KOLVO-21072 format. One line per field, with one value per residue (C-alpha): y, z, x; residue number from 1. Coordinates in nm, 3 decimals. Layout:
<rs>
py <- [Y;...]
pz <- [Z;...]
px <- [X;...]
num <- [NUM;...]
</rs>
This chain:
<rs>
py <- [-0.036;0.255;0.233;0.575;0.664;0.916;0.964;1.133;1.300;1.186;1.442;1.748;1.601;1.274;1.282;1.561;1.434;1.769;1.695;1.379;1.530;1.829;1.601;1.410;1.730;1.888;1.568;1.606;1.978;1.910;1.677;1.981;2.215;2.403;2.563;2.374;2.488;2.600;2.444;2.741;2.684;2.309;2.335;2.543;2.298;1.980;1.850;1.731;1.451;1.411;1.540;1.864;1.901;1.856;2.100;2.362;2.308;2.365;2.664;2.824;2.775;2.871;2.772;2.501;2.155;1.953;1.621;1.414;1.589;1.558;1.183;1.150;1.366;1.203;0.859;0.989;1.151;0.825;0.620;0.852;0.894;0.522;0.467;0.753;0.766;0.783;0.919;1.237;1.201;1.160;1.165;1.505;1.551;1.380;1.192;0.843;0.907;1.012;0.704;0.481;0.652;0.627;0.262;0.180;0.361;0.161;0.425;0.294;0.472;0.533;0.737;0.926;1.095;1.225;1.027;0.702;0.403;0.216;0.491;0.570;0.209;0.203;0.523;0.420;0.079;0.244;0.458;0.165;0.346;0.127;-0.098;0.169;0.183;-0.068;0.141;0.341;0.504;0.705;0.867;0.548;0.322;0.404;0.641;0.947;1.206;1.455;1.695;1.464;1.289;0.946;0.847;0.945;0.731;0.443;0.473;0.457;0.162;-0.033;0.051;-0.042;0.303;0.563;0.929;1.035;0.873;1.004;1.303;1.415;1.545;1.733;2.028;2.192;2.341;2.011;1.822;2.081;2.084;1.704;1.698;1.958;1.755;1.442;1.622;1.548;1.775;1.850;1.925;2.124;2.128;2.454;2.300;2.135;2.219;2.483;2.777;2.993;2.973;2.682;2.892;3.091;2.784;2.774;2.423;2.316;2.292;2.433;2.281;2.349;2.017;1.662;1.684;1.911;1.657;1.403;1.631;1.724;1.357;1.287;1.589;1.484;1.130;1.265;1.482;1.183;0.977;1.249;1.278;0.900;0.900;1.182;0.986;0.687]
pz <- [0.944;1.058;0.946;0.834;0.816;0.615;0.747;0.528;0.591;0.339;0.242;0.090;0.109;-0.081;-0.244;-0.371;-0.213;-0.214;-0.510;-0.352;-0.004;-0.144;-0.322;0.000;0.204;-0.045;-0.046;0.329;0.298;0.031;0.268;0.480;0.184;0.238;-0.039;-0.160;-0.032;-0.272;-0.325;-0.153;0.153;0.146;0.141;0.460;0.637;0.592;0.850;1.163;1.035;0.876;1.169;1.185;0.808;0.829;1.118;0.935;0.624;0.810;1.002;0.671;0.516;0.799;1.157;1.328;1.385;1.698;1.794;1.650;1.314;1.318;1.375;1.082;0.842;0.945;0.864;0.530;0.456;0.521;0.318;0.020;0.053;0.077;-0.250;-0.425;-0.247;-0.555;-0.826;-0.868;-0.614;-0.741;-0.619;-0.629;-0.907;-0.817;-0.516;-0.664;-0.814;-0.470;-0.306;-0.565;-0.506;-0.128;-0.143;-0.370;-0.130;0.168;0.351;0.567;0.461;0.666;0.663;0.970;0.900;1.056;0.798;0.955;0.891;0.702;0.449;0.424;0.328;0.088;-0.084;-0.112;-0.248;-0.505;-0.622;-0.614;-0.349;-0.041;-0.153;-0.056;0.313;0.591;0.836;0.787;1.106;1.147;1.448;1.511;1.508;1.869;1.933;1.938;1.661;1.545;1.659;1.955;1.874;1.979;1.625;1.489;1.748;1.669;1.300;1.385;1.617;1.335;1.109;1.370;1.354;1.606;1.615;1.577;1.232;1.114;0.931;0.877;0.551;0.584;0.467;0.772;1.116;1.260;1.102;1.214;1.572;1.582;1.448;1.702;1.984;1.856;1.830;1.461;1.161;0.930;0.559;0.461;0.112;-0.007;-0.223;0.055;0.264;0.530;0.671;0.660;0.445;0.586;0.588;0.876;1.100;1.052;0.921;0.899;0.521;0.273;-0.073;-0.364;-0.543;-0.443;-0.659;-0.393;-0.113;-0.214;-0.145;0.195;0.290;0.192;0.384;0.688;0.667;0.655;0.958;1.145;1.061;1.191;1.516;1.564;1.505;1.759;2.020;1.969]
px <- [3.629;3.412;3.050;2.932;2.566;2.368;2.016;1.757;1.426;1.164;0.897;1.060;1.408;1.427;1.086;0.863;0.541;0.362;0.128;-0.014;-0.029;-0.217;-0.464;-0.531;-0.564;-0.802;-1.007;-1.062;-1.136;-1.396;-1.578;-1.665;-1.718;-1.394;-1.190;-0.884;-0.546;-0.275;0.066;0.229;0.012;0.064;0.443;0.440;0.204;0.412;0.657;0.479;0.260;-0.082;-0.289;-0.092;-0.127;-0.504;-0.539;-0.337;-0.546;-0.870;-0.730;-0.633;-0.975;-1.211;-1.281;-1.080;-1.225;-1.299;-1.143;-1.429;-1.407;-1.029;-1.056;-1.297;-1.097;-0.769;-0.911;-1.036;-0.701;-0.516;-0.762;-0.730;-0.354;-0.285;-0.468;-0.287;0.047;0.270;0.042;0.244;0.527;0.882;1.241;1.406;1.665;1.992;1.854;1.873;2.218;2.345;2.192;2.359;2.693;2.661;2.565;2.860;3.094;2.969;2.766;2.481;2.161;1.847;1.529;1.407;1.074;0.755;0.557;0.439;0.664;0.392;0.335;0.705;0.779;0.484;0.596;0.960;0.862;0.635;0.926;1.173;1.381;1.329;1.617;1.869;1.773;1.834;1.634;1.313;1.186;0.867;0.699;0.502;0.809;0.895;0.601;0.828;0.846;1.107;1.247;1.309;1.639;1.509;1.393;1.734;1.911;1.675;1.764;2.135;2.077;1.912;2.205;2.464;2.624;2.736;2.627;2.992;2.991;2.653;2.509;2.149;2.001;1.672;1.469;1.314;1.357;1.236;1.527;1.781;1.650;1.666;2.022;2.129;1.972;2.146;2.479;2.530;2.593;2.303;2.279;1.968;1.822;1.672;1.397;1.197;0.893;0.936;0.741;1.056;1.368;1.567;1.886;1.735;1.773;2.152;2.222;2.585;2.558;2.307;2.261;2.029;2.085;2.176;2.489;2.641;2.612;2.877;3.173;3.026;2.992;3.352;3.479;3.276;3.414;3.768;3.706;3.561;3.871;4.102;3.906;3.915;4.291;4.337;4.140;4.370]
num <- [1;2;3;4;5;6;7;8;9;10;11;12;13;14;15;16;17;18;19;20;21;22;23;24;25;26;27;28;29;30;31;32;33;34;35;36;37;38;39;40;41;42;43;44;45;46;47;48;49;50;51;52;53;54;55;56;57;58;59;60;61;62;63;64;65;66;67;68;69;70;71;72;73;74;75;76;77;78;79;80;81;82;83;84;85;86;87;88;89;90;91;92;93;94;95;96;97;98;99;100;101;102;103;104;105;106;107;108;109;110;111;112;113;114;115;116;117;118;119;120;121;122;123;124;125;126;127;128;129;130;131;132;133;134;135;136;137;138;139;140;141;142;143;144;145;146;147;148;149;150;151;152;153;154;155;156;157;158;159;160;161;162;163;164;165;166;167;168;169;170;171;172;173;174;175;176;177;178;179;180;181;182;183;184;185;186;187;188;189;190;191;192;193;194;195;196;197;198;199;200;201;202;203;204;205;206;207;208;209;210;211;212;213;214;215;216;217;218;219;220;221;222;223;224;225;226;227;228;229;230;231;232]
</rs>
């Protein structure tokens, strides 16, 4: 029986982490007497890890910072975030219901994110969502980050699945570029974190709610079955 995989991005796709990420970012900005960033700003800064988020925060509120200051503020960001990782974060509407449905149907589920593996596992455990995933891969897992396809392939490897039987669900250009490089279809959610509307990056499917994803997964599975039959 073919093992089919659905791989999810984390921040802005499965979980609305923006409130806690903004609190941690504003904590670091306050250390250097900078103004706090807004939620609108924050949502456009997320996607390439904590250091990029911090650098964008400081660039938006004044002069940039040097490497020594970045190292200090990054450490402070992580310390604060670890202690407050799920204070206001929550799964997006319909996410858990979709995961339950996928699990019951036998899909292999994984997370491929630019949040470090440690904090991804901590967050998902705090929200009682880690139980759905047999693979959680961050940029530190193999020391390669998205949009390089290597983390995606590592996620599939841990699930025992092939790219031909996989689909990516994400919210940003980074996710779409990674899926393209991996040669897999990508579903983009419209409610995530992106500097431009995600539709502009031409995902294979665009959804505004998790309830719309189930039919896409079933259609994709049917197409995969037909292709496998043709190859035989």
